[in-house]
C-alpha positions in Angstrom: -24.2 -10.5 -19.7 -27.6 -10.8 -21.4 -27.0 -7.7 -23.4 -23.6 -9.0 -24.6 -25.2 -12.4 -25.5 -27.9 -10.7 -27.6 -25.3 -8.6 -29.4 -23.3 -11.7 -30.1 -26.3 -13.6 -31.5 -27.7 -10.5 -33.3 -27.1 -11.9 -36.8 -28.9 -15.1 -35.9 -31.9 -13.1 -34.6 -32.0 -11.0 -37.7 -31.9 -14.1 -39.9 -34.7 -15.7 -37.9 -36.9 -12.5 -38.2 -36.1 -12.3 -41.9 -37.2 -15.9 -42.5 -40.4 -15.4 -40.6 -41.2 -12.2 -42.6 -40.4 -14.0 -45.8 -42.8 -16.9 -44.8 -45.6 -14.4 -44.1 -44.9 -12.5 -47.3 -45.2 -15.6 -49.3 -48.5 -16.5 -47.5 -49.9 -13.1 -48.2 -49.1 -13.0 -52.0 -50.0 -16.7 -52.6 -53.8 -17.1 -52.5 -53.5 -20.9 -52.3 -51.8 -20.6 -48.8 -54.0 -19.9 -45.8 -52.6 -17.2 -43.6 -53.9 -18.5 -40.3 -51.8 -21.7 -40.2 -48.8 -19.7 -41.2 -49.3 -17.3 -38.3 -49.6 -20.2 -36.0 -46.3 -21.7 -37.3 -44.5 -18.3 -36.9 -45.8 -18.0 -33.3 -44.7 -21.5 -32.4 -41.3 -20.9 -34.0 -40.8 -17.7 -32.0 -41.7 -19.5 -28.7 -39.3 -22.3 -29.5 -36.6 -19.8 -30.4 -37.1 -17.9 -27.0 -36.9 -21.2 -25.1 -33.8 -22.2 -27.1 -32.2 -18.9 -26.4 -32.8 -19.2 -22.6 -31.3 -22.7 -22.5 -28.3 -21.8 -24.7 -27.7 -18.6 -22.7 -27.3 -20.5 -19.5 -25.0 -23.0 -21.1 -22.9 -20.8 -23.3 -22.3 -18.0 -20.8 -21.3 -20.1 -17.8 -17.7 -20.2 -18.9 -17.5 -16.4 -19.7 -19.3 -15.5 -16.4 -16.6 -17.4 -14.5 -14.0 -15.4 -16.6 -15.8 -12.1 -15.7 -15.8 -13.0 -12.0 -12.2 -14.2 -12.0 -10.1 -12.0 -9.7 -7.0 -12.4 -11.9 -4.9 -14.1 -9.2 -3.5 -16.5 -11.8 -5.5 -19.4 -10.2 -7.2 -21.1 -13.2 -9.2 -23.5 -10.9 -11.8 -20.8 -10.4 -12.7 -20.8 -14.1 -15.3 -23.3 -15.3 -14.3 -26.0 -17.7 -14.9 -25.1 -21.3 -18.0 -26.7 -22.9 -17.4 -25.9 -26.6 -14.5 -25.9 -29.0 -14.2 -22.1 -29.0 -14.2 -22.0 -25.2 -11.5 -24.7 -25.2 -9.3 -22.5 -27.5 -9.8 -19.5 -25.1 -9.1 -21.7 -22.0 -5.9 -23.1 -23.6 -4.5 -19.8 -24.6 -5.4 -18.3 -21.2 -3.6 -21.2 -19.4 -0.6 -20.8 -21.6 -0.4 -17.0 -21.0 -1.0 -17.5 -17.3 1.9 -20.0 -17.0 4.2 -17.6 -18.9 3.3 -14.7 -16.6 3.8 -16.9 -13.5 7.3 -17.9 -14.7 8.1 -14.3 -15.4 6.8 -13.2 -12.0 8.8 -15.9 -10.3 11.9 -14.9 -12.1 11.5 -11.2 -11.2 10.7 -12.0 -7.6 13.8 -14.1 -7.3 15.9 -11.3 -8.9 14.3 -8.7 -6.5 15.0 -10.9 -3.5 18.6 -11.3 -4.6 19.0 -7.5 -5.0 17.4 -6.9 -1.6 19.7 -9.3 0.1 22.7 -7.8 -1.6 21.7 -4.3 -0.6 21.0 -5.3 3.0 24.4 -7.0 3.1 26.1 -3.9 1.7 24.4 -1.7 4.3 25.6 -3.9 7.1 29.1 -3.9 5.7 29.1 -0.1 5.4 28.1 0.1 9.1 31.4 -1.3 10.2 33.5 1.6 8.8 30.9 4.0 10.0 31.4 2.7 13.5 35.2 3.1 13.1 34.7 6.7 11.8 32.6 7.5 14.9 35.4 6.4 17.2 37.9 8.4 15.1 35.7 11.5 15.3 35.7 11.3 19.1 39.5 11.8 19.0 39.3 15.0 17.0 40.5 17.9 19.2 39.0 20.9 17.3 35.4 21.3 18.6 34.1 23.0 15.5 35.5 20.3 13.1 34.4 17.6 15.5 30.8 19.0 15.6 30.8 19.2 11.7 32.1 15.6 11.4 29.5 14.3 13.9 26.7 16.0 11.9 27.8 14.5 8.6 28.3 11.1 10.2 24.7 11.3 11.6 23.3 12.2 8.2 25.0 9.2 6.6 23.8 7.0 9.4 20.2 8.1 9.1 20.2 7.6 5.3 21.5 4.1 5.6 19.1 3.3 8.5 16.1 4.6 6.4 17.2 2.5 3.4 17.7 -0.6 5.6 14.2 -0.3 7.1 12.6 0.5 3.8 13.8 -2.9 2.5 12.6 -4.7 5.6 9.1 -3.2 5.9 7.5 -5.6 3.3 8.5 -8.4 5.7 7.8 -6.6 8.9 5.3 -9.3 10.1 8.1 -11.8 10.3 10.2 -9.5 12.5 7.7 -8.4 15.1 8.3 -9.0 18.8 5.6 -7.4 20.9 6.6 -6.6 24.5 6.3 -4.0 27.2 8.6 -1.2 26.1 9.9 1.6 28.2 9.6 4.9 26.4 12.2 7.0 28.2 15.4 5.0 27.3 14.2 4.5 23.8 13.5 8.2 23.2 16.8 9.1 24.9 18.8 6.9 22.5 17.1 8.5 19.5 17.7 12.0 20.8 21.4 11.1 21.5 21.8 9.9 17.9 20.4 13.3 16.7 22.3 15.4 19.2 24.8 16.9 16.8 22.0 18.1 14.5 20.0 19.5 17.5 23.0 21.4 18.8 23.7 22.8 15.4 20.1 24.2 15.1 19.7 25.2 18.8 16.9 22.7 19.5 16.1 21.3 22.9 13.6 18.7 24.1 10.8 18.9 26.7 9.9 15.4 27.7 6.9 14.6 29.9 6.0 10.8 29.9 2.9 10.4 32.1 2.7 6.8 30.8 6.2 5.4 30.7 5.5 1.9 29.2 3.7 0.8 26.1 3.0 -2.6 24.5 4.7 -2.7 21.1 7.8 -3.7 19.1 10.7 -1.7 20.5 12.8 -1.8 17.3 10.1 -0.6 15.0 8.8 1.9 17.4 12.3 3.4 17.6 12.3 3.6 13.8 9.0 5.5 13.8 10.1 7.9 16.5 13.4 8.4 14.8 11.6 9.4 11.5 9.2 11.8 13.3 12.0 13.4 15.3 14.1 13.8 12.1 11.1 15.5 10.5 10.6 17.8 13.5 14.2 18.8 13.7 14.5 19.4 9.9 11.8 22.1 9.9 12.5 23.7 13.3 15.0 26.4 14.2 15.9 27.4 17.8 12.8 26.0 19.5 12.1 23.1 21.8 10.4 19.9 20.7 7.9 18.5 23.2 7.4 14.8 23.7 4.6 13.6 25.9 2.7 10.4 26.6 -0.8 10.2 28.2 -4.0 8.1 28.5 -6.7 9.0 26.0 -10.0 7.0 25.6 -8.5 3.8 27.1 -5.5 4.0 24.8 -1.9 5.3 25.4 -0.9 8.2 23.1 2.6 9.5 22.4 2.7 13.0 21.0 5.7 14.8 19.3 5.2 18.5 18.9 7.5 20.9 17.2 7.3 24.7 16.5 8.6 24.6 13.0 7.1 25.9 9.7 4.0 23.7 9.9 2.1 21.9 7.1 -0.5 23.5 4.9 -4.0 22.2 5.4 -4.3 21.1 1.8 -1.1 19.0 2.2 -2.2 17.1 5.4 -4.0 14.3 3.5 -1.0 13.7 1.3 2.0 13.8 3.7 2.0 10.0 4.1 2.0 9.4 0.3 5.2 8.0 -1.2 7.5 10.7 -2.6 5.3 13.7 -1.5 7.3 16.6 0.0 5.4 19.9 0.3 3.6 22.5 -1.7 4.9 25.3 0.6 8.6 24.6 -0.1 8.4 22.6 -3.2 11.8 23.8 -4.3 13.4 22.1 -1.2 15.5 19.3 -2.7 16.6 17.9 0.7 13.3 16.1 1.3 12.9 12.7 -0.2 9.2 12.3 0.7 9.9 8.8 2.2 10.1 9.4 6.0 6.4 9.7 6.8 5.5 7.2 4.1 7.7 4.6 5.9 6.3 5.7 9.3 2.7 4.9 8.0 3.9 1.5 6.6 5.6 0.5 9.8 2.8 1.6 12.1 0.1 -0.4 10.3 1.3 -3.9 11.4 1.8 -2.6 14.9 -1.9 -1.3 15.0 -0.6 2.1 15.9 -2.9 5.0 14.7 -1.1 8.1 13.5 -2.7 11.5 13.9 -1.4 14.9 12.8 -2.4 18.5 13.5 -0.6 21.4 12.0 -0.8 25.1 11.3 1.5 27.0 9.0 4.0 29.1 11.0 2.9 27.6 14.3 4.1 24.0 14.2 3.0 20.4 14.0 1.9 17.7 16.4 2.2 14.0 15.5 0.4 11.5 17.7 0.9 7.8 18.0 -2.0 5.9 19.6 -1.1 2.4 20.7 -3.5 -0.6 20.8 -5.0 -1.7 24.1 -4.4 -5.1 25.6 -7.2 -6.8 23.6 -5.8 -5.5 20.4 -2.4 -6.5 21.5 -3.5 -10.1 21.8 -4.7 -9.9 18.2 -1.4 -8.6 17.0 0.6 -11.3 18.8 -1.5 -13.9 17.0 0.1 -12.9 13.7 
């Protein structure tokens, strides 16, 4: 901040130098004035000015240094009290502006909370007729029509489920319940939900769970697996999807491997970004770019590490690496 301070006081410094030069000029042109005492006065004045500048720099920049270090969290207590009238004006305007922003933020937060609650309520209300529709579909006699209705019902159910979890993710820490979770029934339920889609595309499943139990939140793990399976089925035609679990480096890993179109190497670092779809099939409007983004967001509070390996035209492997027991204790302390 020294540079800024010198620029701010540049006019004073120029005035001081001009006065000293004027004094020397008068001493030179006036034979009655001895030059030596004048030089001594100029030297003392310069020393006094330097000391004055150092003292004033410490005093005048303290307030602005605190402003510079302020992390803009709207907490004014971190800013030093003003020591001059101009600093007081700045502090008062800053406080007034901050209070206005806080009121606006509070208002918008309340409005967003209301909209979120209304949307969640609507989703739950829609689930009731969806359940009734599922029971009605089971009574349809025509197998072809029944299969088509099941597929459309599943698509609607998945879209509502994704929207529901998207609204809940910002508050996921309040909803976590870490427990020993059996993988086989959880995976079976998710496959059963997607059964109509799998039959339509001729997709089967090869399941090999060497490690049947993991420590995690069952509900949110089910959501993560559902999104990964949905992704695998969407880009696979007439091939099996392999689901395996095993020990690796003192951690349990769950792998979901498909033999679909694969992901281009240049896209791998972007697949978890919000709204990103693909550069291979950029014209595909069926992808929302939200599935893997939500998977990443849901996995973070669970301390689940997500890995991905893929080759174009060969397929993709997503791996979920679960925390060990020591890390599990850290999670349950949230």
